[in-house]
VOGU-3710 file (C-alpha; in Angstrom, 3 decimals, decimal comma):
1> mpsrrtlrrp> -7,697/20,243/6,357  -4,572/18,955/4,569  -4,957/17,661/1,075  -5,343/13,985/0,329  -1,724/13,580/-0,689  -0,148/15,534/2,174  -1,590/13,824/5,196  1,726/12,342/6,269  3,186/13,991/9,334  6,620/13,399/10,843
11> avlgtvvvaa> 6,354/9,811/11,971  8,267/10,424/15,194  4,970/11,700/16,589  3,891/8,066/16,631  6,135/7,629/19,674  3,682/9,554/21,800  0,801/7,474/20,469  2,519/4,233/21,390  3,209/5,615/24,819  -0,487/6,351/25,266
21> laggllgvqs> -1,254/2,752/24,432  1,146/1,673/27,171  -0,644/3,888/29,652  2,101/6,454/30,168  4,454/8,868/28,452  7,230/6,980/26,751  10,183/9,160/25,830  12,730/8,300/23,195  15,277/6,115/24,961  18,876/6,638/24,057
31> asaagtrihd> 20,097/3,140/24,760  20,410/1,108/21,573  19,275/-2,444/21,270  22,395/-4,410/20,496  22,188/-6,996/17,745  18,711/-5,905/16,748  17,209/-7,367/13,558  14,212/-6,045/11,675  11,968/-8,844/12,929  12,839/-7,782/16,462
41> iqgrtrispl> 11,613/-4,285/15,643  8,439/-5,460/13,958  7,526/-7,954/16,658  4,564/-10,300/16,675  1,797/-7,688/17,022  0,879/-4,556/15,097  2,892/-2,378/17,480  6,666/-2,668/17,738  7,966/-3,863/21,112  10,798/-1,358/20,582
51> agkqvddvpg> 8,576/1,642/19,822  10,176/4,814/21,131  13,628/3,257/21,379  16,791/4,051/19,468  18,214/1,167/17,456  21,552/1,015/15,664  23,346/-1,172/13,152  20,226/-2,967/11,956  21,201/-4,905/8,795  19,193/-5,238/5,631
61> tvtairsfgs> 18,991/-4,741/1,879  17,403/-1,713/0,243  14,482/-3,040/-1,805  12,683/0,150/-2,920  12,936/3,934/-2,685  10,233/6,582/-2,535  11,932/9,613/-4,071  8,962/11,968/-4,391  6,436/13,702/-2,188  6,671/14,642/1,463
71> srgfwvqdph> 7,080/11,097/2,808  10,287/10,041/1,126  12,393/7,198/2,324  13,322/3,631/1,532  12,367/0,094/2,432  14,957/-2,223/3,878  14,490/-5,989/4,217  16,531/-8,582/6,090  17,761/-11,254/3,646  18,096/-13,667/6,580
81> pdddpatsea> 14,601/-14,011/8,055  13,619/-15,803/11,198  11,186/-18,713/11,127  8,267/-16,850/12,729  5,474/-16,147/10,202  4,064/-13,389/12,447  7,131/-11,138/12,215  7,747/-8,960/9,187  11,297/-8,829/7,889  11,118/-5,334/6,396
91> lfvftgketp> 10,857/-1,745/7,517  10,318/1,714/6,057  13,022/4,277/6,787  11,391/7,725/6,746  13,459/10,654/5,463  10,735/13,320/5,117  11,254/15,631/2,153  14,842/14,507/1,616  15,570/11,908/-1,053  17,720/9,223/0,566
101> dvavgdavtv> 21,188/8,625/-0,861  20,849/4,891/-1,334  20,257/2,554/-4,243  18,158/-0,555/-4,600  20,389/-3,505/-3,837  22,529/-1,695/-1,282  23,377/-3,702/1,799  23,049/-1,258/4,675  22,971/-0,945/8,405  20,426/1,546/9,663
111> ggtvseyypg> 19,726/3,253/12,915  17,075/5,600/14,225  14,033/5,891/16,432  11,410/3,162/16,143  8,066/4,873/15,614  4,466/3,961/14,866  2,959/6,258/12,255  -0,835/6,430/11,843  -1,761/7,580/8,315  -4,487/10,186/8,609
121> grdaggqsvt> -3,937/10,501/12,341  -4,641/8,130/15,186  -8,251/9,288/15,523  -9,018/8,088/11,987  -9,023/4,542/13,328  -6,585/3,061/10,832  -3,609/0,876/11,509  -0,071/2,110/12,049  3,108/1,660/10,046  6,213/0,682/11,968
131> eltdatwtvk> 9,157/2,734/10,720  12,449/4,386/11,578  12,699/8,157/11,918  15,682/10,455/12,460  17,516/7,737/10,617  21,165/7,236/9,762  22,614/4,505/7,608  25,817/3,101/6,252  26,148/1,387/2,881  28,199/-1,776/3,290
141> asgqplpapv> 27,945/-3,148/-0,249  26,027/-2,570/-3,484  24,362/-4,709/-6,109  23,092/-7,288/-3,657  20,289/-9,652/-4,665  16,856/-8,740/-3,386  14,832/-11,106/-1,228  12,298/-13,031/-3,258  8,819/-11,504/-3,119  6,008/-13,284/-1,302
151> kldasaipaa> 3,392/-14,237/-3,872  -0,090/-13,153/-2,854  -2,812/-15,422/-4,176  -5,799/-17,362/-2,949  -3,593/-19,847/-1,109  -1,771/-17,052/0,733  -4,775/-14,996/1,883  -7,022/-16,537/4,568  -10,749/-16,405/3,911  -11,526/-14,850/7,303
161> yapgagggsi> -10,881/-11,127/7,258  -9,963/-10,015/10,788  -10,165/-11,140/14,397  -13,186/-9,778/16,208  -12,640/-7,542/19,195  -16,141/-6,298/19,903  -15,248/-2,988/18,285  -12,029/-2,688/20,273  -8,460/-2,468/19,046  -6,654/-5,529/17,714
171> esrtlrpaay> -3,224/-3,893/17,957  -2,022/-5,807/20,992  -3,092/-9,192/19,680  -0,485/-11,618/18,413  -0,775/-11,849/14,655  -2,303/-15,010/13,249  -1,342/-14,789/9,573  -2,704/-18,237/8,771  -6,128/-17,328/10,164  -6,946/-13,754/9,090
181> aldrlesleg> -6,330/-11,728/5,946  -5,525/-8,524/7,853  -3,023/-10,365/10,037  -1,419/-11,980/7,002  -0,914/-8,631/5,311  0,341/-6,994/8,514  2,885/-9,808/8,928  4,272/-8,761/5,517  4,416/-5,013/6,248  7,226/-3,468/4,218
191> mrvsvvnapv> 8,249/-6,768/2,631  8,458/-7,435/-1,081  5,242/-9,018/-2,328  3,880/-9,790/-5,769  0,678/-10,520/-7,633  0,623/-12,349/-10,944  -1,872/-11,667/-13,743  -3,942/-9,718/-11,257  -7,533/-8,793/-12,151  -8,375/-5,112/-11,712
201> vgptnthhel> -11,327/-4,681/-9,350  -11,124/-0,913/-8,751  -10,486/1,519/-11,635  -7,567/3,914/-11,802  -8,373/7,141/-9,986  -6,999/10,664/-10,303  -4,286/9,869/-7,755  -2,845/7,100/-9,963  -4,101/4,235/-7,846  -6,002/1,098/-8,765
211> wvtatpghhr> -7,177/-2,002/-6,935  -6,515/-5,622/-7,824  -7,536/-8,838/-6,170  -5,292/-11,706/-5,170  -8,366/-13,945/-4,859  -10,103/-13,553/-8,239  -12,619/-16,321/-7,704  -14,018/-14,787/-4,539  -17,363/-12,983/-4,907  -16,693/-12,201/-8,549
221> targgtrygs> -19,230/-9,906/-10,204  -20,719/-10,556/-13,613  -18,320/-7,997/-15,112  -15,093/-8,970/-13,358  -15,158/-7,030/-10,073  -15,382/-8,146/-6,466  -18,833/-7,921/-4,884  -19,288/-6,662/-1,342  -22,231/-8,643/-0,034  -22,035/-8,598/3,767
231> yadpnggrlk> -20,289/-6,988/6,715  -18,851/-10,399/7,570  -16,717/-10,602/4,425  -15,005/-7,403/3,220  -13,015/-9,377/0,611  -9,526/-9,671/2,067  -7,878/-10,317/-1,291  -8,245/-6,679/-2,390  -4,993/-4,768/-2,704  -4,285/-1,214/-3,739
241> vqsllpfsqr> -1,515/-0,669/-6,283  0,561/2,488/-6,562  3,807/2,963/-8,457  7,279/3,985/-7,324  8,418/4,141/-10,944  9,047/7,548/-12,567  5,982/8,503/-14,572  8,171/9,394/-17,577  9,621/5,898/-17,485  6,410/3,991/-16,835
251> pfpaanvgdr> 3,113/5,925/-17,045  0,523/4,584/-14,662  -2,085/2,546/-16,546  -5,651/3,820/-16,948  -7,343/0,588/-15,921  -11,003/-0,370/-15,664  -12,685/-3,120/-13,690  -12,383/-6,304/-15,715  -8,905/-5,456/-17,004  -5,843/-7,347/-15,866
261> ltgtttgpld> -2,255/-6,514/-14,925  -0,535/-9,305/-16,809  2,808/-10,604/-15,708  4,140/-9,840/-12,250  3,573/-6,707/-10,209  6,087/-6,480/-7,384  7,002/-4,078/-4,609  6,996/-3,470/-0,857  3,723/-3,756/1,006  2,726/-0,402/2,480
271> ydnfggytlq> -0,367/0,830/4,324  -2,326/4,085/4,171  -5,731/5,424/5,180  -7,021/5,636/1,598  -7,406/1,970/0,867  -5,397/0,065/3,430  -2,628/-2,294/2,364  -0,879/-1,042/-0,750  1,588/-2,646/-3,107  4,120/0,069/-3,965
281> atalgtlaah> 5,142/-1,239/-7,347  8,772/-1,348/-8,430  7,710/-3,623/-11,279  4,285/-3,059/-12,782  2,416/-5,622/-14,839  1,257/-4,816/-18,352  -2,336/-3,687/-18,696  -4,500/-6,058/-20,702  -7,864/-4,508/-21,488  -10,843/-6,784/-20,968
291> tpapevtrkq> -13,322/-4,082/-19,994  -16,945/-4,887/-20,740  -18,693/-2,235/-22,803  -20,916/0,268/-20,987  -24,387/-1,190/-20,719  -27,506/-0,095/-22,575  -30,900/-0,879/-21,086  -33,990/-1,594/-23,128  -36,602/1,008/-23,984  -39,774/0,965/-21,896
301> tadelavaty> -42,895/-0,192/-23,690  -45,884/2,071/-24,251  -47,686/0,803/-21,147  -44,655/0,910/-18,837  -43,552/3,818/-16,680  -39,746/4,029/-16,473  -38,394/5,581/-13,264  -34,648/6,064/-12,893  -32,248/7,341/-10,262  -28,908/8,956/-11,048
311> nvenlapdnp> -26,350/10,616/-8,782  -24,794/13,225/-11,072  -21,881/13,996/-8,695  -21,866/17,672/-7,826  -23,332/18,855/-11,091  -22,973/22,620/-11,395  -23,127/25,183/-14,226  -19,353/25,639/-14,153  -18,755/21,966/-14,920  -17,341/21,438/-18,424
321> qatfdrlarg> -19,984/21,181/-21,114  -18,587/17,742/-21,830  -19,847/16,611/-18,411  -23,397/17,674/-19,250  -23,108/16,044/-22,673  -21,932/12,741/-21,212  -24,654/12,694/-18,593  -27,180/13,476/-21,323  -25,940/10,636/-23,522  -26,208/8,337/-20,530
331> lvhhlaapdv> -29,818/9,347/-19,967  -30,824/9,186/-23,614  -28,806/6,277/-24,952  -27,857/4,046/-22,011  -31,013/4,589/-19,938  -33,349/4,843/-22,950  -34,813/8,193/-21,847  -36,700/7,262/-18,665  -40,047/8,915/-18,036  -39,055/10,095/-14,546
341> valeevqdds> -35,522/10,610/-13,228  -34,637/11,217/-9,594  -31,394/13,183/-9,631  -29,010/13,500/-6,707  -26,164/15,975/-6,143  -27,570/18,812/-8,229  -25,701/21,917/-7,113  -26,979/25,463/-7,072  -26,448/27,965/-9,873  -23,123/29,224/-8,505
351> gakddgtvta> -21,689/25,783/-7,853  -19,314/25,506/-4,926  -19,049/29,279/-4,547  -20,606/29,998/-1,156  -22,421/33,213/-2,079  -25,920/32,541/-0,768  -27,296/31,235/-4,070  -29,742/28,354/-3,593  -31,562/28,177/-6,958  -30,582/25,435/-9,410
361> gvtlkkltda> -32,520/26,439/-12,531  -29,364/27,133/-14,530  -27,895/23,745/-13,604  -31,043/21,870/-14,527  -31,552/23,815/-17,758  -28,035/23,018/-18,921  -28,693/19,334/-18,306  -32,114/19,246/-19,965  -30,795/21,249/-22,938  -28,000/18,699/-23,312
371> vkaaggpaya> -30,542/15,868/-23,183  -32,547/17,462/-25,958  -29,380/18,031/-28,023  -28,563/14,331/-27,593  -31,882/13,386/-29,167  -33,806/12,925/-25,936  -37,108/14,316/-24,740  -37,745/17,880/-23,619  -37,574/17,080/-19,920  -39,312/19,341/-17,429
381> wrsidpqndq> -38,136/19,447/-13,832  -39,354/19,964/-10,304  -37,278/20,654/-7,194  -37,338/22,663/-3,979  -34,465/24,983/-3,225  -32,856/24,160/0,130  -31,997/26,633/2,832  -28,491/27,927/2,319  -25,717/25,653/3,619  -28,130/23,333/5,468
391> dggqpggnir> -28,093/20,182/3,357  -24,463/19,059/3,506  -22,314/18,100/0,564  -19,598/20,254/-0,952  -19,489/23,555/0,960  -21,386/26,242/-0,907  -22,868/23,786/-3,403  -26,285/23,357/-1,780  -26,785/19,960/-3,371  -30,346/18,734/-3,625
401> vaflfnpqrv> -32,486/16,054/-5,211  -34,648/16,918/-8,197  -37,082/15,308/-10,620  -36,809/15,285/-14,392  -39,856/14,035/-16,253  -40,999/13,682/-19,836  -44,326/15,573/-20,175  -45,198/13,542/-23,253  -45,238/10,375/-21,193  -46,176/11,457/-17,684
411> aftdvqggda> -47,870/14,434/-16,050  -46,673/15,973/-12,822  -49,425/16,809/-10,349  -48,501/20,238/-9,024  -49,848/21,133/-5,596  -48,665/24,472/-4,270  -47,211/24,909/-0,807  -43,930/23,020/-0,919  -40,849/24,872/0,301  -37,609/24,195/2,144
421> stpvrvvddh> -39,112/24,132/5,626  -42,755/23,043/5,251  -43,333/19,306/5,730  -45,479/17,560/3,153  -48,477/15,671/4,542  -50,580/12,812/3,233  -54,132/14,024/2,579  -57,392/12,512/1,422  -58,056/13,105/-2,250  -61,557/11,808/-2,983
431> graglsaspg> -60,888/8,590/-1,138  -57,372/8,178/-2,444  -54,004/9,233/-1,109  -52,837/12,695/-2,066  -50,177/15,197/-1,045  -50,534/18,531/0,707  -47,733/19,784/-1,563  -46,270/18,325/-4,732  -43,342/18,543/-4,802  -42,906/18,518/-1,051
441> riapadpawk> -40,201/17,667/1,447  -40,564/14,981/4,096  -40,136/16,270/7,677  -37,441/18,801/6,762  -37,074/20,081/10,338  -36,487/16,646/11,836  -32,991/16,265/13,355  -32,442/13,219/11,134  -31,933/15,572/8,189  -29,371/17,827/9,852
451> ssrkplvgef> -26,691/18,717/7,274  -28,288/16,246/4,895  -30,557/16,280/1,879  -34,274/16,215/2,547  -36,392/13,754/0,523  -38,546/15,152/-2,262  -41,918/13,553/-2,975  -44,015/14,170/-6,046  -47,159/12,770/-7,605  -47,031/11,582/-11,220
461> aprsqpgsrv> -49,818/10,512/-13,581  -48,716/8,146/-16,386  -50,453/9,150/-19,614  -50,633/5,500/-20,715  -52,772/4,644/-17,680  -55,508/7,327/-17,287  -56,558/7,714/-13,687  -53,485/6,049/-12,242  -51,015/7,863/-10,038  -47,539/7,034/-8,775
471> fvianhfnsk> -45,795/8,721/-5,875  -42,032/8,992/-6,311  -39,779/9,870/-3,369  -36,283/11,052/-4,322  -33,626/10,616/-1,635  -29,990/11,240/-0,900  -29,236/9,965/2,604  -26,238/11,185/4,594  -22,791/9,985/3,626  -20,519/7,470/5,337
481> ggdqgldsrf> -18,117/10,202/6,439  -16,627/9,463/9,838  -16,965/5,690/9,617  -13,888/3,611/10,354  -12,409/1,803/7,358  -12,836/-1,894/6,752  -9,103/-2,288/7,472  -9,352/-0,380/10,786  -7,435/-1,471/13,847  -10,840/-1,559/15,503
491> qpparssetq> -12,765/-4,682/14,600  -15,481/-4,704/13,642  -15,092/-1,083/12,549  -17,511/1,527/13,848  -20,167/2,697/11,377  -21,204/5,822/13,254  -22,842/7,453/10,240  -25,467/4,727/9,901  -27,311/5,987/12,980  -28,440/9,045/11,053
501> rtaqarlvng> -29,230/7,091/7,893  -31,347/4,656/9,877  -33,293/7,544/11,385  -33,782/8,973/7,889  -34,982/5,601/6,647  -37,553/5,387/9,431  -38,989/8,760/8,438  -39,363/7,731/4,794  -40,817/4,380/5,846  -43,295/6,212/8,053
511> fvrellakdp> -44,352/8,489/5,218  -44,917/5,512/2,922  -47,007/3,888/5,664  -49,154/7,022/5,785  -49,707/6,843/2,030  -50,658/3,190/2,271  -52,921/3,768/5,254  -54,883/6,193/3,124  -54,763/3,947/0,065  -53,378/0,397/0,458
521> kagvvvagdl> -53,108/0,119/-3,326  -51,040/3,272/-3,739  -48,129/2,948/-6,114  -44,977/4,272/-4,430  -41,396/4,315/-5,722  -38,587/5,245/-3,336  -35,494/6,148/-5,327  -32,036/7,512/-4,795  -28,553/7,315/-3,403  -29,195/5,933/0,065
531> ndyqfspalk> -25,466/5,661/0,819  -25,950/2,233/2,314  -26,077/-1,427/1,464  -29,053/-3,677/0,866  -28,140/-5,613/4,043  -27,657/-2,507/6,223  -29,742/-1,419/9,234  -30,886/1,591/7,212  -32,397/-0,566/4,460  -33,968/-2,857/7,030
541> altaggvltd> -35,613/0,207/8,596  -36,728/1,492/5,208  -38,401/-1,778/4,241  -39,743/-2,574/7,738  -43,227/-4,008/7,830  -42,994/-5,141/4,228  -44,171/-1,748/2,980  -41,363/-1,568/0,418  -39,446/-4,077/-1,675  -35,815/-3,330/-2,540
551> qvdklpaaer> -35,560/-4,225/-6,201  -31,831/-4,971/-6,011  -32,625/-8,128/-4,060  -34,334/-9,501/-7,164  -31,145/-9,381/-9,221  -28,643/-12,234/-9,380  -26,059/-11,706/-6,633  -23,259/-11,058/-9,137  -25,160/-8,049/-10,533  -25,886/-6,286/-7,243
561> ysyvyqgnsq> -23,713/-3,170/-7,283  -23,892/0,456/-8,372  -20,655/1,827/-6,948  -17,034/0,694/-6,682  -15,084/1,738/-3,604  -11,549/0,557/-2,869  -12,050/-2,505/-5,024  -15,440/-3,469/-3,599  -18,400/-3,402/-5,973  -21,321/-2,476/-3,742
571> vldhlltsra> -24,880/-1,203/-3,607  -25,452/2,406/-2,543  -28,263/3,378/-4,925  -31,716/1,833/-4,714  -35,170/1,684/-6,232  -37,867/0,336/-3,937  -41,557/-0,241/-4,586  -44,763/-0,550/-2,618  -46,784/-3,777/-2,647  -49,143/-2,623/-5,387
581> ltrtdydivh> -46,338/-2,374/-7,947  -45,890/-6,040/-8,709  -45,191/-5,880/-12,435  -41,643/-4,557/-12,489  -38,451/-4,869/-14,503  -35,315/-3,508/-12,845  -31,842/-2,842/-14,201  -28,642/-1,322/-12,816  -26,955/0,163/-15,874  -23,182/-0,059/-15,510
591> inaeyadqas> -21,714/2,940/-17,321  -19,565/4,754/-14,732  -18,411/3,100/-11,540  -16,166/0,480/-13,148  -14,348/2,923/-15,423  -11,354/5,212/-14,949  -13,085/7,776/-17,155  -16,416/8,533/-15,482  -19,275/10,953/-15,972  -20,198/10,239/-12,340
601> dhdpqvlrir> -18,906/7,874/-9,680  -22,314/6,151/-9,483  -24,075/3,883/-11,939  -27,673/4,866/-12,694  -30,523/2,407/-12,527  -33,983/2,171/-13,988  -37,248/0,524/-12,971  -39,983/-0,174/-15,499  -43,396/-0,627/-13,928  -46,932/-1,228/-15,089
611> p> -49,038/0,785/-12,606
//
């Protein structure tokens, strides 16, 4: 697979794609379109009516240049627009690995082949970028004024996100920029746009990208982000920001959610498959830090059992010691040393090296040693080694879920017999629910767990409540890989991965039902990275029949998130409880997801219960 930054292919290949849409093979036509303007090329839909044709002497002003990478070129915009809001007045001229010999402010005429380029490939489901390839140009004058940027704000972005097409393509539909956010942004493709005093809603990543919102009052979180609360509203005001400025001239800011780009950020509006519509900044606002401090939860009381879940993001022995130290400080200081921790993404002892290693004792020892060095408890752990290369994740890493627990506060009930392939069963234990193996794996041979982590269930006995027992099920459901993006040309986008997650959820729900059938008062905690939202089919299947309560639903709406993806603050991690656990106190502890500098990409969360 190509790397994330080299997915761009020669855009002329888009000609074939457009031909397929027309139902036949459309060759590059040699006849030029006389008197063609950019809005004629862009047209009133997402696909150019001139795709595959040669155009010549198209006038415009150079507004920005991409002079690095393998997709170099420049944006040209017509200073004399038409009066049709559906037609963009700008275009990207693709020059490949060659830096174009133009300057911002040049008045040019350009020619070339009109092509539709699909970032990531057509099968990825994203939208296309209309551009010129095999281009030639003539500079007519220099130092020309640039067209004024279109200001993107709440008045410019419609509340409705995209037209519905029953999952089909919206490419052939006439753009309605006053009705839909996606249509509005598409109608501005390539044009100069700006945001003013823009709140940061997605932190700077390692590729020097961040997300802002043009609609800061919409679904605002308690800490300044944008909350994703339903499939119906993906938050159309989100916008990715990259920079066309030389790094030596203007280093890209390390921004956190809650910060702000003060002043005006301006540049052409681009599109890619890693975040959708992107402002390629030629002028970048000044970072004003308003980041809330990382949160610290309260300590559990003597009669409370604190159960946490934490995705530690491919933790392996070859990670820097600083990673272990930061995770340890998070557990000890920010999470107040929970009694039980369900960990996700614990790699084997050789990390991503695919050498047949499946044990994770070295990984877990390094973490528990770091916890102790940070002033925390001497955690013990329980896990089951997976079969080699059968549980998905980073190739060779053999990620798994595992339990940490503080033996001073809680005892683990060990029952022999658990291994990678043997399913755990609910058994009768003197009239109460018990496990055939503790720890044990739930239905590991079921097709629902193919290339995915199998749930780990264990029985715990809180020392503050003699005779009580709590069953904890640690989970890491399959990822969203393969789903179409929110900004897909298919609307609503296909969520193909949720079929497997829903099947996984049904299995866990069924196991909890078996526990409750044996003992209706059994205390059960289902914890982990479920890779899905509280309103998803998977969570509906997991809570079906009222056997489990998703604790996130008890929080104020503005606090419901544990992960930030492309500017959306969303719920992927969950703690759920059975009916008997009524005395609960739940907290998502925001220490990672909103920050450019992260120990993990997930926020941990903790549930304090009185069994």
